[in-house]
N, C-alpha and C positions, 0 to 999 in steps of 0.2 A: 498458506495463502486464504484458506477459508476463515481462519481466525482474524487474519488483518481485515478482510472485507467485513467481518462481523464487528470488530472493534470500531473500524471506520464508520460503519452504518450507525453505530450507537453514538459516535462523537459528533456527527453531523447534526444530530438532533439537539445537542446541547451547546455547541459553540457557534461563534459568529461565522459570516461567510468568508471573512478574510483568513481565519484560522482554518476553515475547511479546504479552501484553496491550497494553503501551505500543507496541510496533511495530504491532500490529493497528490501534490507534487512530490512529497517525500514518499509516500507508498507507491507512486508510480515509478520513482526512481529505484526504490527497493526491489519491485517486481521486475523491472527491466534488468537490474544487477542480477538477479536471482536465476534469470533464465538461461544465460550462458553458464552459470556455475551449475545448474542442474544438468545441463547438457554435457558439460565435462564429465560429471559423475556417472551419468548414463552412458555416454558415449564411449 
């Protein structure tokens, strides 16, 4: 997750607002999808 935040922070300075919003949605979906997966592994 830390790497995703770092890469996202790097991309936000270079790309346009539209791409930033798309990447925000993609990263948000990945994080939401990763939460149940981590709970399944831990639980």
